[in-house]
C-alpha positions in Angstrom: 40.3 -15.0 13.6 43.3 -14.8 11.4 42.0 -11.9 9.2 40.8 -8.3 9.6 37.0 -8.2 9.2 35.7 -5.9 6.5 34.1 -2.6 7.4 30.8 -3.8 5.9 30.7 -6.9 8.2 31.7 -4.8 11.2 28.9 -2.3 10.5 26.5 -5.2 10.0 27.4 -6.7 13.4 27.0 -3.3 15.0 23.6 -2.9 13.4 22.7 -6.4 14.7 23.8 -5.5 18.2 21.7 -2.3 18.1 18.6 -4.1 16.7 18.6 -7.2 18.9 20.5 -6.0 21.9 23.3 -8.5 20.9 23.1 -9.7 24.5 23.0 -13.0 26.4 22.9 -13.6 30.1 25.7 -15.2 32.1 24.6 -18.2 34.2 24.7 -17.8 38.0 25.8 -14.1 37.9 22.9 -13.0 35.7 25.1 -10.3 34.0 24.1 -9.3 30.5 26.9 -9.8 28.0 27.6 -8.8 24.4 27.2 -11.8 22.1 27.5 -11.1 18.4 29.0 -14.4 17.1 26.9 -17.6 16.5 27.7 -20.3 19.1 28.4 -22.9 16.3 31.1 -20.6 14.9 32.7 -20.1 18.3 32.7 -23.9 19.0 34.3 -24.6 15.6 37.0 -21.9 16.3 37.6 -23.4 19.7 38.0 -26.9 18.3 40.4 -25.7 15.6 42.5 -23.7 18.0 42.6 -26.6 20.5 43.9 -29.0 18.0 46.5 -26.6 16.8 47.8 -26.1 20.4 47.8 -29.8 21.2 49.6 -30.6 17.9 52.5 -28.3 19.0 52.6 -29.4 22.6 54.0 -32.4 24.4 51.1 -34.4 25.9 51.9 -35.9 29.3 52.4 -39.7 29.5 52.1 -39.8 33.2 49.0 -42.0 33.5 48.2 -41.2 37.1 48.2 -37.4 36.5 46.4 -37.7 33.2 43.7 -39.8 34.8 43.3 -37.3 37.6 42.8 -34.5 35.1 40.3 -36.5 33.1 38.3 -37.6 36.2 38.2 -34.1 37.8 37.3 -32.7 34.4 34.5 -35.2 33.8 33.1 -34.5 37.3 33.1 -30.7 36.8 31.6 -31.0 33.3 28.7 -33.2 34.6 28.2 -30.6 37.4 28.0 -27.8 34.7 25.5 -29.8 32.6 23.4 -30.6 35.7 23.4 -26.9 36.7 22.5 -25.7 33.2 19.7 -28.2 32.8 18.3 -27.3 36.2 18.1 -23.7 35.2 16.6 -24.5 31.7 19.9 -23.6 30.0 20.9 -27.1 28.9 20.4 -26.2 25.3 23.4 -23.8 25.5 25.7 -26.8 25.9 24.2 -28.8 23.1 27.3 -28.5 20.8 29.8 -29.0 23.7 32.1 -31.9 23.5 34.1 -31.8 26.7 37.8 -32.7 26.5 40.6 -32.4 29.0 44.3 -32.7 28.2 47.4 -32.6 30.3 50.3 -30.8 28.6 53.8 -31.6 29.8 55.4 -28.3 30.7 56.6 -28.0 34.3 57.6 -24.3 33.8 54.0 -23.2 33.1 51.6 -23.0 36.0 48.4 -22.5 34.0 45.4 -23.9 32.3 43.2 -22.7 29.4 39.7 -23.1 28.0 38.5 -23.0 24.4 34.8 -22.5 23.5 33.0 -25.7 23.2 34.5 -27.3 26.3 38.1 -27.9 25.2 40.4 -27.5 28.2 44.1 -28.1 28.8 46.1 -28.1 32.1 49.8 -27.7 32.2 51.8 -29.9 34.5 53.5 -26.9 36.0 50.3 -26.1 38.0 50.0 -29.5 39.6 52.5 -28.8 42.4 50.3 -25.8 43.3 47.0 -27.7 43.1 48.5 -30.6 45.1 45.5 -32.9 44.9 42.2 -33.5 43.1 40.4 -30.9 45.1 43.0 -28.2 44.3 42.8 -29.3 40.6 39.0 -28.9 40.8 39.6 -25.2 41.6 41.5 -24.8 38.4 39.2 -26.9 36.2 36.0 -25.4 37.7 37.4 -22.0 36.8 38.1 -23.1 33.2 34.7 -24.8 32.7 33.1 -21.7 34.1 34.7 -19.6 31.3 33.2 -22.1 28.8 29.6 -22.1 30.0 29.7 -18.3 30.6 30.7 -17.8 26.9 33.5 -15.5 27.8 35.3 -16.4 24.6 32.4 -15.3 22.5 32.0 -12.1 24.5 35.7 -11.3 24.2 35.5 -11.7 20.4 32.4 -9.5 20.2 34.2 -6.8 22.2 37.2 -6.9 20.0 35.0 -6.7 16.9 33.3 -3.5 18.2 36.6 -2.1 19.3 37.9 -2.6 15.7 34.8 -0.9 14.4 35.4 2.1 16.7 39.0 2.3 15.5 37.9 2.4 11.9 35.4 5.2 12.6 38.0 7.2 14.5 40.5 6.8 11.6 38.0 8.2 9.2 37.1 11.1 11.5 40.8 12.3 11.8 42.0 11.6 8.3 42.2 15.3 7.5 44.4 16.0 10.6 48.2 16.1 10.4 49.8 12.7 10.3 51.4 13.1 13.8 48.0 14.1 15.3 46.4 11.1 13.7 49.0 8.8 15.2 48.5 10.3 18.7 44.7 10.1 18.5 44.8 6.4 17.3 47.3 5.5 20.0 45.0 7.2 22.6 42.0 5.3 21.3 43.9 2.0 21.5 45.0 2.6 25.1 41.6 3.8 26.1 39.8 0.8 24.6 42.3 -1.6 26.2 42.4 0.0 29.7 38.9 1.3 29.8 37.0 -1.6 28.3 38.9 -4.7 27.3 41.1 -5.1 30.4 38.2 -4.5 32.9 36.1 -7.0 31.1 38.9 -9.5 31.2 39.1 -9.0 35.0 35.3 -9.3 35.2 35.5 -12.6 33.2 38.1 -13.9 35.6 36.1 -12.9 38.7 32.9 -14.5 37.2 34.8 -17.7 36.4 36.0 -17.8 40.0 32.5 -17.4 41.4 30.9 -19.9 39.0 33.8 -22.3 39.3 33.3 -22.4 43.1 29.7 -23.5 42.6 30.6 -26.1 39.9 33.3 -27.7 42.0 31.0 -27.7 45.1 28.2 -29.4 43.2 30.7 -31.9 41.9 31.6 -32.9 45.5 34.8 -30.9 46.0 35.1 -28.6 48.9 35.1 -25.0 47.5 37.0 -23.7 50.6 40.1 -25.2 48.9 40.0 -22.2 46.5 41.4 -19.8 49.1 44.6 -21.7 50.0 45.1 -22.6 46.3 45.2 -18.9 45.4 47.4 -18.2 48.5 49.9 -20.7 47.1 49.7 -19.1 43.7 50.4 -15.7 45.3 53.3 -17.1 47.3 55.0 -18.1 44.0 55.8 -14.5 43.6 56.8 -12.9 40.3 56.3 -9.3 39.1 52.8 -8.2 38.1 51.5 -5.0 36.6 49.1 -2.8 38.6 45.6 -4.3 38.7 44.1 -1.7 36.4 46.6 -2.7 33.7 46.2 -6.4 34.2 43.8 -8.9 32.6 43.4 -10.6 36.0 42.5 -9.4 39.4 45.3 -9.1 41.9 45.8 -12.1 44.2 44.6 -10.1 47.2 41.4 -9.0 45.4 40.8 -12.5 44.2 41.2 -14.1 47.6 38.9 -11.5 49.2 36.3 -12.1 46.6 36.5 -15.9 46.9 36.0 -15.6 50.7 32.9 -13.5 50.1 31.4 -16.1 47.6 32.2 -19.2 49.8 28.8 -19.2 51.7 27.0 -19.3 48.4 29.1 -22.1 47.1 28.9 -24.1 50.3 25.1 -24.3 49.8 25.9 -26.6 46.8 28.5 -28.7 48.5 27.8 -32.4 49.0 31.0 -34.3 49.9 31.8 -37.2 47.6 31.0 -40.6 49.1 
């Protein structure tokens, strides 16, 4: 957020979490999630961050590729809105203004999502997606992050982690300086590996599962997700052990996708 929040504000947020549960429910998976920040603030932060990224990026001028990203994005966004309305959750997307950009960067095989429905795809991932259906795997995953409020949950977790660090710092301030440093380092590693990284992997897995349903409902065959991730795995490149990674391993991801396919196929109606 560009600044360290004050102790008073962090304590206030913690009190709010205790009093109200500070929780929301993730669509489709039904998981309870920590949600301390107002949706309007998250959407505003997403809009600001998205504009800053695009201002410093080279936007693709390839009309065919840009049109494909826009069309697939619009189809997946409509699918998300349809699903949310059908489950009496449409109000959660009231402030969303969907936008899909294609960034010219052939060395980056990635895409990202900002709160409020701001999504960008890098051209480097298009050789892996190969076609509109493969692209729907990626866009469905990113739209899923948006409707599941993973950005807001992540920010809430970081706020509470910051509060925990402040409390620990006060608790050990009478200890020798070297002991303080070791304890603070242990806290940082523990919070990261024990809480924040597992939640990042959970977010990725949730987005995979929700994304399958969104793409299927939009008329894209969800079975395309497995070969897409097989192609991503074949790209190679070193990766840390899964317990130290923010993403599931490719093998775990592919196994999970296969297990979720029957659920997603129930939503699939091929495009005419």
